[in-house]
Structures are given as C-alpha cells and as structure tokens.
C-alpha positions in Angstrom: 94.6 37.5 72.2 96.4 35.1 74.5 99.7 33.5 73.5 99.4 29.8 72.4 102.2 27.3 72.4 102.4 25.5 69.1 105.4 23.3 69.6 108.1 22.6 72.2 111.4 20.7 71.6 112.9 19.6 74.9 116.5 20.6 75.8 119.1 18.6 73.9 122.4 18.8 72.2 122.2 20.2 68.7 125.0 20.2 66.0 127.4 20.6 64.7 125.8 21.0 61.3 123.3 22.7 59.2 119.6 21.7 59.5 116.8 22.4 57.1 113.1 21.8 57.7 112.2 21.1 54.1 109.2 22.9 52.5 106.0 23.6 54.3 103.1 26.0 53.6 102.1 28.5 56.2 98.4 27.9 57.0 95.7 30.6 57.3 95.1 30.9 61.0 93.8 33.4 63.5 97.4 34.2 64.6 99.3 37.2 63.4 102.7 36.6 64.9 104.8 33.5 65.4 107.7 33.6 67.9 110.5 31.0 68.0 112.4 31.1 71.3 115.6 29.2 72.1 116.6 28.5 75.7 120.3 27.8 75.5 122.2 26.1 78.4 123.8 28.7 80.6 127.4 27.4 80.0 126.8 27.6 76.2 125.4 31.2 76.6 128.7 32.2 78.1 130.9 30.3 75.6 132.2 32.6 72.8 132.9 29.5 70.6 129.1 28.8 70.4 126.9 30.3 67.7 123.6 29.8 66.0 122.4 31.2 62.7 118.6 30.8 62.1 116.9 31.8 58.8 113.3 31.8 57.5 113.4 31.4 53.8 110.5 32.1 51.4 110.1 30.2 48.1 110.0 32.4 45.0 108.1 31.7 41.8 111.3 30.6 40.1 111.8 27.9 42.9 114.7 29.8 44.5 114.5 30.9 48.1 114.9 34.4 49.5 115.7 35.4 53.1 112.7 36.6 55.0 113.8 36.8 58.6 116.5 35.5 60.9 119.4 36.2 63.2 122.9 35.1 64.2 123.5 34.6 67.9 127.1 34.5 69.3 127.8 33.1 72.7 129.9 35.0 75.3 128.1 38.4 74.6 126.3 40.1 77.4 122.9 41.7 76.7 123.6 45.5 76.7 120.2 46.2 78.4 120.3 43.6 81.1 124.0 42.9 81.6 123.3 39.1 81.4 123.7 36.4 78.8 120.4 36.0 76.8 119.0 33.3 74.7 117.8 34.4 71.2 114.2 34.6 69.9 112.6 35.7 66.6 109.1 37.0 66.2 107.6 37.1 62.7 104.5 38.8 61.4 103.0 36.0 59.3 100.4 38.0 57.4 102.5 38.1 54.2 103.5 34.4 54.6 100.0 32.8 54.7 99.8 30.4 51.9 103.5 30.7 51.0 106.0 27.9 50.9 108.8 28.4 53.4 111.8 26.6 54.9 113.6 27.1 58.2 117.4 26.7 58.3 119.7 26.6 61.3 123.5 26.5 61.2 125.2 25.3 64.4 129.0 25.2 63.9 129.8 23.9 67.4 127.4 21.7 69.3 125.3 23.5 71.9 122.4 22.5 74.2 119.1 24.2 73.7 115.3 23.8 73.9 113.0 25.5 71.4 109.5 26.8 72.0 107.2 28.1 69.2 104.3 30.3 70.2 101.7 32.2 68.3 99.6 35.3 69.1 
C-alpha cells in the first residue's frame, strides 16, 4: 500500500510551552500505521539547548490517560548511524487504537523551528 499524506504543518517557530491536542477518536481506516515526522531547522538540530518531548496518550475507562508511544529528542546529538543531525519521527501501529480516545502532547522548553508531516500506510 502506498503512503498517504494526511496532514502537513508548514515550518514555523514552536514554543516554548506545552501543547495538547485535546481528545479525539482514532477512526477505523484502511491504514495500519501512522507516522509523525518533524523537520527541524538545521541550526536547531545542532543546538544542544533545544529539545522536544512528544507523547501519544490513550484515555482509560477511569478517564485518566496512559502513555502509549512517544519520544524525547535533544538537539546537538549526531545520529550514530549516519554521523549527521537527524529530525525525529514516530511511527505507530494504530490497530489497537481504532475507536479509542487519544490525545497528543508536545513539550518544547525552548522555541525551535519545525514543520510536521503526518503520513499513513
């Protein structure tokens, strides 16, 4: 199956702050995987003061939220495989999330510039 772009957020300054999507329900689709890719400005990739924590939270029956997937990215770190600075991405198998209420949270302590692309396959 071909990859489909679901959403694109153009490059812009984000943060500082914590951002929350609010609740939404994952629809039943023909897709099995969703990928959220950040393209961080080169100067921010190299800057050790920049970081981003991204979390996908699943709502539980008692109305609390549990961590389902996520990452913390820290600027100034070279990718061990490529020897370059690399923007983060997260791929999630959505089979167990269909019909579930989720939230997406991002914490950006120091402003950085990024674009975001959401794809599905």
